[in-house]
N, C-alpha and C positions, 0 to 999 in steps of 0.2 A: 199929455204924461204929468203925473204929477210931481212937484216938486219935492226937495229934500225933506225941508221942514214940514210939508204936508203928510209926506209918508211916516215921519216920525208921529204923527198926530194920529195916524191911523193904527199905528202899532201901538202907540199910548191905550188907545180904544179897545184893543183885542190884548190887552197886555194879559189876561186870564189865559191866554194859551202858551204863557211863558212859564219855567220851572228854570229857577236861576242856581247854581251851585256854587259858592264861594268857601274858602277855609285858605289855611295853609297850605304851603306849597308839602307834598308828602301825606296830606291827611286822607285820600281817596277819593278825590273829586273826579279823576278820571273813571274810576272805577264804577261810580254812582252816576256818570253822564253815560257809559255804556250799559248800563243796567236799564235805563230809562230807554234809550234807542232799541236796544234789541228785545226787551220784554214790554213796551209799552208804545213801541211805534213813535217814540219821538223823532224829529228830526234834528240832527246838530250842524248847525249851518257853518259854513267855512270861515276862516277869521284872516286877517291880514297879522303878520309879525315882522319886525325887523331881525327877531333871534336867528342865528343861523345855527345850522347842524351842530351838536357838540359830539366829540368823538364819540365811534361807536353808534351814533344815531343813524336809523336811514330815512326817517322822514318827520318832519314838525308838527304835522298834523294840519297845517294851514299854509297859505301863500304868502313865500317871504317876497318881502319890499326891501328895498334899503331904506335909510331914515329921509332921504328927499324924496324918495317915492309916496312912502307913509304919509309925511309931511303935507304932500301936495293933496293926496286924498282925503286928509282929514279937513286939510282947509277947504274943500271943494263940497265937504260934508257929506262925503260917501263913507265914512267911517262910522259904525254905530256901537256905545260903549266903548269908546277907545280910551286907552291907559298907558302910562310908561311903569314897569315894575322889574326889578334888577337890571335896569340898564337898558332894556328894550321896551318896544312901543306895540301894543296890543289892539284890537279892533276886530268887529265884526263887519262883515259886508252889508251896508244897509239895504242895498235892493234886493240880496238873495234874502235877509230877513223878511223885508217886505212882501216878499212874492209868496216865499212860506206862509206868512199870516194871513194874507188875502186867499191862498187855497184851503185856507181850512187846517192846516196842519199845528200840531204842538212841538214847540220848540224848546230844547234845554240849551242853555249855554252858560258859561263859566266868566265868573267875576276874576280877571285877572289878579285884582288884588281885593283882600276883605276891607280896605279902604274905602272901596269902590259903591258898597253896599248902598250908601245914603244917595250916590248917585241913581243906583238901581231901582231904588223904591221910588224915583220921581220919574225917569223915563220908562219904568214898569209897573205903574201904581199897584195893578191888580194880580202880579204875578205871584207866585208860590217861591219864597226864597227859602231855601235849605242852607243853614249855618254849619258846616263840620268842624266839630270842636274836639279835637284829639283831649285825652285825660294828661299825658305827658309829653314832653319836646322828647323821651327818648323812641316813642313811637312811631313821631316823625322821623326821627335819625335814622330809623330803621329803614322806612321806605325810600329816603333821599339816597341811602347808601346803596342802594339797588339800582340806582339811576346812573345816565352817562354825567356826572356833574363835571366841569373842567378843573375843579382844584377844591382845594380843602376851604379856602377861603371863603367860595359860593356856599359849602353846605354849612359853614359858620353861621355866615349874614342870613339864611333860610331858617336855622335855627333859632338864633335871634330873633328874626323878624316873625316866626310861628305864634312866639310867646305873645306879641303884640298884637297880631291879627286874632288870636284868640280872644283876649281881653278886648278888642275891640266888638267883635261878634257880641261877646255876652253885654257889653254895654248898648249896643244898639238894640239888642232883645228886646230892653225898656223903652227903644223909642220906635220901632216900626216892626213890622209883622215878620219875625223872621222864625222858622221851625228849626231848633236846634237839634242836629244829627250828633251824637256822642259814640264816635267807633270804638270798638274792642280790639286792643291789638292780637293779631293773628285770626281774628273770628271776622272775617270780611261778610258771612251770612247775617251778623248780627246787625250790620250797618244796614246792609240791605233789606233785612227784616224792617226795621225802623222808617226805611224809605218806603218800602211797600206799605206798611200800614199808613203812613201818611197818604200816600197816593189814593188808596181807598178813601180816606177822608174826603179830600178833594175832589173825588169823583173821576179821576182817572182810572180807565178801564186795561189790565193786561191785554195783550194783542196774541199772547201766546203762554 
């Protein structure tokens, strides 16, 4: 059985099977990922997180671990693209990603923070990286207000960080191969049209 370092080497070799979606909270990452899963047959691998359910939430979308459990997996090399964001840890299950890739599946993952883009470009050098850049913080605020955020402080921090993440994505566009997606508030079809055009250019075919 391959060791974790060898699995990462294999993943890097086959990284053209990946689409990575990055952008500020509330920029539309979840919508884009769902579109790729539903219409292009991409797999979204399960992830680990230390974030607990917010008030009103029914599920996190990943596997909850306490901080000690997450740290243990990370130290054992079982976490892929691990990161901390807004006080919580996130990362993908290395074994499941490895299995998906070796099965020949196309995989879509989310960068927990746009600051991770340079790490993504190293671990997934041939991947297609989508950088979602909202035009204004007001657009992000509308989306965040629809979430079950715990408090106004959390909302304020995310809005401030959205501007930082936007600037970082734009900066990184000059360093590595990132395809900017410019969403239009209230017009999700516009965002998905840009994604579809890019997928066609990259040779990813719709399954339905």
